[in-house]
ZAVEXSE-320232 format. One record per residue: x, y, z of N, C-alpha, C, O, CB in turn; residue in three letters; residue number from 1. Coordinates in pm, whole numbers. Glycine has a CB too. Layout:
BEGIN
       nu       nv       nw      cau      cav      caw       cu       cv       cw       ou       ov       ow      cbu      cbv      cbw   resn   resi
        X        Y        Z        X        Y        Z        X        Y        Z        X        Y        Z        X        Y        Z    ala    NUM
...
END
This chain:
BEGIN
       nu       nv       nw      cau      cav      caw       cu       cv       cw       ou       ov       ow      cbu      cbv      cbw   resn   resi
       82     -119        0        0        0        0       87      126        0       55      224      -67      -93       -1      120    met      1
      195      123       75      286      238       78      348      261      -60      368      375     -101      398      217      183    ala      2
      377      153     -130      435      167     -264      336      232     -360      374      319     -439      478       29     -318    ala      3
      210      192     -353      107      252     -439       90      400     -409       77      481     -501      -27      178     -423    ala      4
       90      436     -281       78      577     -244      201      655     -291      189      771     -333       60      591      -92    ala      5
      318      594     -283      440      661     -329      437      684     -480      478      790     -528      564      577     -291    ser      6
      388      586     -553      377      603     -699      281      717     -731      307      797     -821      328      471     -766    val      7
      170      725     -657       74      834     -679      138      970     -654      117     1064     -731      -49      816     -588    phe      8
      215      980     -547      280     1107     -514      385     1143     -618      399     1260     -654      344     1100     -376    val      9
      459     1044     -667      568     1071     -761      522     1082     -906      601     1122     -993      670      963     -751    leu     10
      397     1047     -934      346     1056    -1072      347     1202    -1118      310     1290    -1041      201      996    -1081    trp     11
      390     1228    -1241      399     1367    -1290      263     1438    -1289      160     1378    -1321      457     1369    -1431    pro     12
      264     1562    -1252      145     1645    -1248      170     1772    -1329      284     1809    -1354      105     1680    -1103    arg     13
       63     1836    -1369       73     1964    -1438       18     2073    -1347      -99     2070    -1308       -3     1962    -1574    thr     14
      103     2167    -1314       62     2283    -1235       78     2407    -1322      171     2416    -1402      144     2294    -1104    leu     15
      -12     2502    -1306       -3     2626    -1380       78     2725    -1298       35     2767    -1190     -143     2683    -1413    thr     16
      194     2760    -1348      284     2846    -1273      313     2978    -1342      387     3061    -1289      412     2774    -1246    leu     17
      257     2999    -1459      284     3123    -1532      163     3160    -1617       79     3076    -1648      411     3109    -1621    ala     18
      156     3286    -1652       48     3333    -1738       81     3304    -1885      197     3291    -1922       24     3484    -1717    leu     19
      -23     3296    -1966       -7     3274    -2109       28     3408    -2175      -57     3496    -2186     -136     3212    -2172    asp     20
      151     3421    -2217      199     3547    -2274      126     3580    -2403       97     3697    -2429      350     3541    -2299    ile     21
       96     3480    -2485       26     3506    -2611     -113     3564    -2584     -158     3653    -2656       14     3377    -2694    glu     22
     -179     3514    -2481     -311     3566    -2447     -300     3711    -2400     -382     3795    -2437     -378     3479    -2339    lys     23
     -199     3740    -2319     -180     3878    -2272     -146     3971    -2389     -194     4084    -2394      -68     3883    -2166    met     24
      -65     3923    -2482      -30     4004    -2599     -154     4033    -2682     -168     4144    -2735       76     3932    -2684    asp     25
     -243     3936    -2695     -367     3958    -2768     -454     4062    -2701     -524     4138    -2769     -444     3829    -2780    gly     26
     -451     4067    -2567     -530     4166    -2494     -478     4307    -2523     -556     4402    -2535     -526     4137    -2343    arg     27
     -347     4320    -2533     -288     4451    -2561     -328     4495    -2701     -361     4612    -2722     -133     4447    -2548    ile     28
     -326     4402    -2796     -363     4435    -2934     -510     4475    -2945     -546     4552    -3034     -334     4316    -3026    asp     29
     -597     4423    -2856     -739     4459    -2859     -763     4599    -2804     -871     4655    -2823     -820     4358    -2780    lys     30
     -666     4654    -2736     -681     4789    -2682     -739     4793    -2542     -787     4899    -2499     -766     4868    -2772    gly     31
     -737     4682    -2470     -786     4683    -2332     -701     4775    -2246     -581     4788    -2266     -786     4539    -2274    asp     32
     -765     4839    -2151     -694     4929    -2061     -610     4851    -1961     -632     4732    -1937     -793     5020    -1987    gly     33
     -514     4919    -1902     -422     4855    -1809     -496     4806    -1684     -462     4701    -1629     -310     4951    -1770    ile     34
     -596     4882    -1639     -671     4841    -1519     -745     4710    -1543     -747     4623    -1456     -772     4951    -1478    ala     35
     -804     4694    -1660     -875     4571    -1694     -778     4455    -1703     -807     4345    -1655     -951     4587    -1827    val     36
     -662     4478    -1764     -563     4371    -1778     -506     4331    -1642     -483     4212    -1618     -450     4415    -1872    met     37
     -483     4428    -1554     -432     4395    -1421     -536     4313    -1345     -502     4215    -1279     -394     4524    -1342    ile     38
     -662     4354    -1353     -768     4280    -1284     -779     4138    -1337     -786     4043    -1259     -904     4352    -1299    arg     39
     -779     4121    -1469     -788     3988    -1529     -666     3903    -1494     -678     3783    -1471     -802     3999    -1681    asp     40
     -549     3966    -1490     -427     3894    -1452     -436     3846    -1307     -401     3733    -1276     -303     3983    -1472    thr     41
     -483     3933    -1221     -498     3896    -1080     -598     3782    -1063     -572     3689     -987     -543     4018     -997    ser     42
     -710     3789    -1133     -809     3682    -1124     -755     3550    -1179     -783     3444    -1124     -936     3721    -1199    leu     43
     -678     3557    -1287     -620     3436    -1344     -519     3374    -1248     -516     3252    -1231     -552     3467    -1479    ala     44
     -438     3456    -1184     -342     3405    -1086     -414     3342     -968     -370     3239     -916     -250     3518    -1038    leu     45
     -524     3403     -925     -602     3349     -814     -662     3213     -851     -657     3119     -771     -713     3447     -773    tyr     46
     -720     3203     -971     -777     3075    -1016     -670     2967    -1025     -691     2853     -984     -848     3091    -1153    arg     47
     -555     3003    -1079     -445     2907    -1091     -396     2862     -954     -367     2744     -933     -328     2967    -1171    asp     48
     -388     2956     -860     -344     2921     -726     -442     2826     -659     -402     2731     -592     -326     3046     -641    arg     49
     -571     2850     -678     -671     2761     -619     -663     2622     -681     -671     2521     -610     -813     2819     -638    lys     50
     -647     2614     -812     -637     2485     -880     -510     2412     -836     -513     2292     -810     -638     2503    -1034    ala     51
     -399     2483     -829     -273     2422     -785     -283     2376     -641     -229     2271     -605     -156     2520     -802    asn     52
     -351     2453     -556     -362     2417     -416     -440     2288     -397     -406     2208     -310     -427     2530     -338    gln     53
     -543     2267     -478     -618     2141     -471     -528     2022     -503     -532     1920     -434     -739     2143     -568    arg     54
     -446     2035     -605     -353     1928     -643     -252     1905     -531     -224     1791     -494     -281     1961     -775    val     55
     -196     2014     -479      -95     2001     -373     -155     1944     -245      -88     1867     -175      -32     2138     -344    leu     56
     -279     1980     -213     -343     1924      -94     -363     1774     -108     -339     1698      -14     -477     1992      -69    asn     57
     -406     1730     -226     -422     1586     -252     -290     1514     -237     -283     1408     -174     -480     1562     -392    arg     58
     -185     1570     -296      -52     1508     -286       -5     1503     -141       54     1403      -99       49     1585     -371    leu     59
      -29     1607      -66       11     1609       74      -63     1501      153       -3     1431      234      -15     1747      136    his     60
     -193     1489      130     -272     1387      201     -224     1245      170     -213     1162      259     -420     1401      166    asn     61
     -196     1219       44     -147     1085        6       -8     1063       62       25      951      102     -146     1069     -148    val     62
       75     1166       66      209     1154      123      201     1117      271      274     1029      317      287     1286      105    tyr     63
      113     1184      346       97     1152      488       43     1010      503       86      937      593        1     1254      556    val     64
      -49      971      417     -103      835      422        6      731      394       11      627      458     -218      820      320    leu     65
       92      761      297      201      667      268      299      656      385      351      548      412      276      711      141    ser     66
      323      768      454      409      762      573      345      675      682      414      601      752      435      903      627    leu     67
      214      685      695      142      602      790      157      454      754      181      371      842       -8      641      793    phe     68
      144      420      626      160      281      583      302      231      607      322      117      646      124      268      434    phe     69
      400      316      583      539      276      609      558      251      758      628      156      795      638      385      559    val     70
      500      332      842      509      313      986      445      180     1028      500      109     1111      443      429     1059    leu     71
      331      148      971      265       20     1002      352      -96      956      369     -194     1030      125       13      934    ile     72
      407      -87      835      493     -194      785      618     -209      872      664     -320      895      533     -166      638    glu     73
      672      -99      921      786     -104     1010      750     -174     1142      828     -253     1194      839       37     1038    leu     74
      631     -145     1194      587     -212     1317      573     -363     1295      615     -442     1380      451     -153     1365    cys     75
      515     -403     1182      505     -545     1151      643     -609     1140      664     -722     1187      427     -565     1020    phe     76
      737     -538     1079      873     -591     1068      936     -608     1204      999     -711     1231      959     -499      981    leu     77
      920     -511     1291      979     -521     1426      915     -631     1507      984     -700     1582      965     -388     1500    leu     78
      785     -651     1494      717     -760     1563      769     -894     1510      793     -987     1587      563     -750     1546    val     79
      784     -903     1380      834    -1026     1319      978    -1056     1366     1011    -1170     1397      828    -1017     1165    asp     80
     1060     -955     1371     1198     -973     1418     1203    -1011     1566     1288    -1089     1608     1279     -846     1394    leu     81
     1113     -956     1644     1111     -986     1787     1068    -1131     1814     1109    -1190     1914     1016     -890     1859    ala     82
      987    -1187     1725      941    -1325     1741     1048    -1427     1704     1038    -1543     1743      818    -1347     1658    arg     83
     1147    -1388     1630     1250    -1482     1583     1354    -1507     1687     1447    -1584     1664     1316    -1431     1460    arg     84
END
């Protein structure tokens, strides 16, 4: 079980860490004002942060769960060694 949780944690993920420059360039060409572009940029960063946080929270929870499984497996190993 710990191995499966570790694979889940180590599996590649896609996080949004930057704005789309082509989209921003298109906004400038449309003639949008700077206030509108700053507001849209702020909202986009907020949405990306919320989406990234959900992914990171899931990874953190599985990581803690995998540590719990490793601890259980270690206890079983120590009990087995003590019986020998």
